[in-house]
N, C-alpha and C positions, 0 to 999 in steps of 0.2 A: 504494500500499499504506499502511495506516495505520500510524503509529508506536507503539511499545510503551505510551506513556502514553495512547494514544487520541486524540491530537491530529492530524488528517489532515495529512500532509505538514509544511510549515514555516509552516503557518498561526498567526498571533500566539495566544497562550493569555491567557487572563485574568490579569492581574497583580493579586495580592492588594494591598490598600491598607492603608497605616496602619503606622507604627512600625518597629522593628528587626526583628521576625518577618517582617513582609512583605517587606521588603528582602532578608532571608536567602532566603526562599522564591522571590522573583524571581530571584536569582542563581542558585539551584540549577536553575530551570527553563531559564535561559538557557545554563548549562553543557551541560544535557541536549541542548538544540538545536545547540550547537557541536560536541559528540561525534557526534550523528547525521550533521552534514554532513561531518564528518572521514571517518567510516566510508563514506558514498557516494562521496566524492572518492577515496578509498582504492581502492574497487572500480572505479571509472572508470580510474583509473592502472593497476591490476594488469591489468584485461581489455585495457586500450589497449596496455600493453607485450606482454602476451601476443599481441594481434594483430599487432603490428609483427615479434614473433619469428617468428610463424606465416607472414607475408608474406615476410619475409626468407628464413627456411629454404625456404619454398615456391619463391621467385624462385631462390635458390641451387641447389635441386634441379632446377629448370626449366632453368636455364642450364647446370647440368652434363650434364644428359641431351641438351639440345639441342646443346651443343658436341661431346660425345661422339658423337653420332648424326651429325655432319658428317662425322667421320673415316672414311676408307675404309682397309682394311687388305689386305695380301697377304703371301705368304711371304718370309723374309728371304733364303733362299739358294736358288737354283734350279738349281744346277749338277748334272749328272748324277753326278758324282764329288766328293768331299772335302766340305768344309764352309765357313762363313764364318771360320773361325779364332777364336782365343781370345786375350785380351790376357794379358800377363804382369805380375803386380802387381810394385809397386816394393818396397823394403826395409820399408815401412810398411804393406804389403796394399793400398794404393790402386791402381786401374787407371786407365788412359787410356780415352778414349772415341773411336771412329773412326765418324763418321756419313757415309754417301754421300747427297748432296743432289743428286737428278735433275730437271732441268727437262724435262718432257715437250711435245712438239710434238703431242699428241694432238688429233685432231679428231673426237672420238666424241660430241661434243654440239653442238647448233646454235649456241650461243654461242661455243665453241672455234672452230668451223668459220667463223664470221663474222669472228672475231678474227684467227685465223692464216691465212685465205686459202688459196689451193691447192685441191686436190682433197680432198673431204670422204669419203675412203674408209675411214676407221677404222684406215689405217695409223698407226704411231707410231715415233719414234725419240727418242733423248735428245739434246735440244737443248743441254743443259748437264750436265756431270758435275764436281760439285766433292765432293771428299772432306775433310770438317772432322775434324780432329784436335785434341782437347782433352786437354792433358796430366793426367798421373796427379794433380799437386798443384794443378791449376787454375790454374798461374800463367801460361800461355801457350796459344796454339792457333795452328793452321795451317790455311789454306784453300787446297787444292791443286786447281787446274784440270786436268782431262784433257781434251784438245782432242777435240772430236767427229769431227775429220778423221783421227785416230789409226788406222792398221791395224796389228793386232797378233793374237796367237794368241787365239782365242776358245773357251770351252768350249761342249760341248752343254748343254742345259738341259731340264728338265722341269716340269711344272706340280704343283699339289698333290696331284693324282690319280695322279702318277707317268708321265703321259703326255709323250713328248717334244714341245716346242713350239719347239725352236731346234737346228740341227745345228751340231756343232763345225766350226771352220775354221782353217785354218793362217796366214790372212792377211786377215782381214776387218775392217770399220769397226766400232770399238767402240761407235757410237752405235746401231747395228741391233740390238743385244742386247736393248733394250727391247721388241723385237717379241715376245720370250719372257717379258716381265713384268719389273718391277723387281728381282726375284730373280736373275734371269739377268744384269742389268747389274751386280748386287753379285758375282756369281760372276766375271764377266769382270775386274772392278777388283781383285778378290782375286787373281786369276791374274797379272795384269799387275804389281801392287805388291807381293805377298806381305804385305800388311797386313791384320790382323783387321778385319771390317766388323761392327761391333756393331748399327747400325741403318741403315735408310735413310728417307729422307723424300723423296717425290715431288710436285712442284708443277706444275701445268697453267697453261696461258695466263692464264686469269681470275685466279689466284692471284696473279701479279705485279701486275695491275691493282688488284686490291682491296686488297692489301696495302700498295701504294704510296698508295693514296688513305688508308688506315686512319692512316698516319703523318704525313699532311698534306703528302705530297709529299717527293721526294727530291731535294736540291741536287747538281747536277753541272756540270761545265765542259768545254767542247770547245775545242781548239785553234784551230780555223778554222771557217769555214762548212761545213756538211756536208748532203748530201743523198743518201740510199741509195734509189733508187726501189722496191728490193725488199722491204726492210723498213718503207719510208715514212717513216724518221726524216729529219726536216728541221729543223736548228737554226742559228742564227747564231753567230756566234764569241762565246765568253763563258760567263757563268754563267746556268743555268735550274734551276727547280724542277720536277721531272717527276712527274706524276700520270698515272693511268689509262693510256691507250694510248700516250701518249709515253713512260711507263717501259717498256712492254714493247717499244716499238720500239727503245729505246736498248739493252737487253740483248739484243735478238735480232739486232741490226744485224751483218752479217758484212762487207760491202764498204765501209763508210764509215771503219774505223779500222785503222790499220797498213797491212800489205800486202795486206788483202783476205781473208785467211785467218782460221782461228779463232783465231789467236794475238792478233790485235787485238781480236777480240771478247772473249777471256777477260780482257785487260787493263781493257776498258771495264767489264766486269761486277765485276772486283775494285773498281773506283772507285765504282761504284753500290752495292755492298754495303757498303764502308766508310763511305760517306755514310749509308747507312740504318742502320748500326750507330750512327754518332755522333748521328743524328736521334732514334733510340729512347732513347739514354741522355741526350740533352741537351734534348729537346722536352717532357719530363714525361710522354711516352706511358706509361712503365712506371708511374708513380705516380698517374696519372688513370683511375679506374675505367670512365668512359664510353668513353675512348680505347681503354683496354685490352680492353674487351668487344668494341668494333668491330674491333680487329685480331684478336682471338682468333677471332671469329665469322668473318672473312675467311680467316684462316689456315686454320682447320680444314675450311671448305668446299672447299678447293682441295688438301688433302692426301691422299696415300695413303702409309701407313706399315706398317712390319713390326709383328709381333704384340706385340713388346716395347715399343712406344711408341703402342699402340691406345687409350690413355685419356687424358683431360686431365690427370691427376695426373701421369702418366709424362711427358708432353709438358713440363709446367710443371717437373719435376724436371730434364729435360734443359736446358731454358732457364735455370734457377737456376744449373747447372754453367758453361753458357757465359757467363752474365752475370758471373761472377766474374773473368773474364779482362780485364785492362785493355786498352783500345783500342790502345795502342802496343806490346802483346804479342801481337797478333792479326797473324798474317804471312799474305798473299795471294801465292801463287806459281802459276806454270803449268809444269808438267813439260816438261823439254827434249825437243824432237823435231827432227828433220831431214827433208827432202823424201824422199818414198819414191822409190827408183831406178826402181821400175816405173810410176810415175805421180806427177808432181811436184805434181798437185793435192792429194795426199793426204800424211801425216805417218807416219813410223815412230819409234820410241823413238831419243832422241839421246844423246850423251855427257852424262854428269852426272846423268841421270834416276835411274840405280840409287843413286847416292850420296844423292840426295834422299829417295828412298823408305826408304833404310836409316836416315838421321837421323830421319824422322818415326817409323819403327818403333822406334828406340832412345829414343824419347820425348825428344828434344832440343830445346831451343828454336832457332828459325830466326832470331829477331831479339833483338838486345839481348845485354847479357853475361848467361852463365847465372848464375841465382840459385839457391843451395842452398835447397832447401826445408825449412822447420822440420817437425819430426816432430810429427804430429797428436797430440792428447790420446789418451793410452793405448797410443801406438805402442810397439814393442818397443825396447828400448835397443840401443846398438851401432852407430847410423848417424846421420849428420846430414844427409844429402842424399836428396831424395825421387827421385833419378835411378837406375834399375835397374842393378844390378851388371852389368858385362860378363861374359858367359860366356868360360870359357878356350878357348883356339882348339884344336881337335882337332890332334892330331899327324899329319903326313903320313907315309905309309908309305915306306920306305927306298927311293930312286931307283933301286936295282939289284934289289930284291928281287922274287921272282915268276918267271914264265917269260920266256924271251929276248925282248928287245924286237924282234928281227929277224923273230920269228913273229906279231907282232900287226900287223895291218891295220887302220888307223883311217879312218873316213869323217867328214869334217870338214864341218860345216854352219854358214853364217855367219847369225846372227840378231841380230847386234849394230847392224845398220842402217848400218855403215860398209863401204864397197866394198873388196874385196880381202883382208879378214881371214881367210877360209877358206883361201885360196891361201897367204899367208904362214905360218899356223899349220901347215898340212899339210907344208910344206917344213921348217919348225923340227922336226917329229916326225920326218922322214925323217932330217934331219942328227943328232938325238938317237938313232938306231939303230933306229927303228921301221921296219916293212916297207917296202920301195921302191915298192909299189903303194898306199901310203896315199894318199887322194885327196880331192877335194872332192864334197859332194854339193849337191842343190838347196837354195836359200836358204830361210829361214824368218824368224820374227819372234819374240824370246825375251827376256825381261828377264833371265833367270839363267843363267849358264853351266853346263852339265852334261855327265857322261860317262855313257852308257848301254851296256849290255851284254846280249847273248843268253845263254841258259843255257850255263854252264860257263865263261864268259869274266870272272866278276867279277874275279879276280886281276890279269888282263891290264888291265881297265878301270882299277883302281886304279893299276897302274903308269904309265898314261897320265897319270892325274891328278896323280901325284906328279912327274912329269917337267915338268909344266906349272905346278906351284904350286897346283892346285886342291884345296880341302880333300876329305877323305874323304866328308864329307856331301853333295857334288856328284855322287857315283857312285850310280847307280841302275839297276835292272832295266829293259830295254826291250823293245820289241817288233820290232827290226831283226834283220838276220841277221848283223851284224858289230858290232864296238866302234864307237860313234859319238861324237864330240865335238860338242857343240853350244855354239857362241861367242854368248853373251847380251850385253845392252846394258851389263852390269856390266863388260865387259871390251873396250874399244873401241881399245886401243893396246898395243903390245908382244907378245912372245910368252912372256912370263910373267905368269901371271894374279896371283900374288902381288906382284910388283913393280908391276904395273898398278893394283891395287886397294888398295895400302897395307897388306896384311896377308893373311891366309889365309882368303879366301872370305867366307861368310856370318858368321863370327865375328869377321871383322877389324874394327878401329875405323873408322867411317865418316868421311868427309872433314869438314873443318870446315865451319861453315854458310855462310861467304863463298864457299868453292869449290862447295859443293853448290848454292847458289843462282845461280851463274853462268850467265846465259842463261836464268833463270826468271822474269824481269821481276817481282822481288819487291817489295814495298810493304807498309806496315803500315795499320791501320785508322783510326789517328789523323791520317794525312797528308792534309790537306785542301787542299794547295796544287797537287795534280796536275790536270792537264787530260787527257781521252781524246784521244790524238794523232790527228787526221783524216788520212786516207791520202793521198798525192800521187801514187799511181799510177794508171793507167786502170782502175779496178776497177769501174767502173758505166757504163751505157749509158742514153740516152734515145732514143725514137723520133725518126728522122730525123738524129740527130747521132753515133750510133756510140759507141764506147769513150771515156771521159773521167774525170777525176778527180771525187771527191765535192764538192770545192770548186766546179769548172766546173759541175757538175750543179747546185748550189744557185743559181748566178749564172744559169743557163738555164731556171730554174723559178720565174719571178717569180709565176705564177699558181696555185702550189701553197702552200697556208697553211703556216706553220712548225707544228712539233708541240707547241711551247711557247713563251710570250712570252719 
């Protein structure tokens, strides 16, 4: 395009010769050329910046839709009755977050079939159930493992269309609820713990592999040589950095650690997760766009979430909440369990579990000294702590009010997991003046103690509760033919609920953290010194050798390569 003066491009123009006038004319002409060059460079710069912006926004949009498109979602709550619960705000209007993390052993894709081994029949169970609780003030968090071996009362479940997909069970394996979808597992954990469940995140086999690769490997330590032929984990004593299949083998191994039950596996999973958290925070992953994109892509492809987390922005928001918690204030624990009297290979709710659930529900920190939270900006005056106020205990009805005790027959059922509880409390009720034919019924599994009654027997049921120290809130209508007392895992000793629980039922103060964590294998995410404890029982076997320890299996498998150097 010709320039306005008629000179093509920047071709040199004739310079007038002679005198001061000629020099002034030459200067004016040079100035015009400089201004034309400047205008063209300005256009290049503007178009270039615009192009970069378009490319950036386009890439951002592409990545946003790509990551969003990776995520699968399913209903939050699949129970036939009730709901997922609701958090109670603290004095400043802040609420805790409870997220159920489910590790699926699904083999519904060729990749998962190849990785998981076993029958590729589309069946699914929950290999891992982790309940993540983030406090209302985001100062602490708890990661609670619920062993997959646990037998407990399970709810019936339905799908999004209202069709029944899982039958209620009085004494079923909690990991089986994933057959009814993740919302069914949410319903089971809700029933078990009485904790509201705000969200769930389900991760499959490939997710563990890809995420461990994305963070550059996860450092772990094992106390001895270990080989579990079933999970294929084979590691020498000492420290290793696990990536890919080795990471999956480590979190899945059941027979290599502890006593060969799910308790040892939970402990190893806690070590792995704590190390991954330290790796994320310390290796620059969260500040490196390329690493972060790789991690996000790997994570989202492996996730199924509830509708409340079905977008990248929602997941990022959850991640930001979790990232606010210091590593030394993230507590890993495993709920207390004891062997099932009916099957010693399975577990039932153990003493202390009710206190642990209660502390989490009350949003109390489990590790470190409780730190009063500062009021957030704009918070209402009148409080200096972020802890929720303790509700006042309901008054129990007078022990001698209502109908005569001698006319009330009580059926006592033991759901505590402790042998002999029903017989002892039935005798205590007879001694307290209730009908001589008060008896015991078939055992069940229950977290919370309760008294149920048929039509017309509410006053008698309240009298039973008052005599035993149970709160009035534990009395509810039932479908039996008589007044029934259900002894839950929150009442494992003594014949007075009030004395045993330290108060009056669900409104009583929970035990202190040290007591509630007894037997829970608690550790924090900043503890880098622990090694996974290899078992020394005969929990594995090799062809031609029979039962042996994981250490012996390692020594006798020289031809099997180690999972990691």
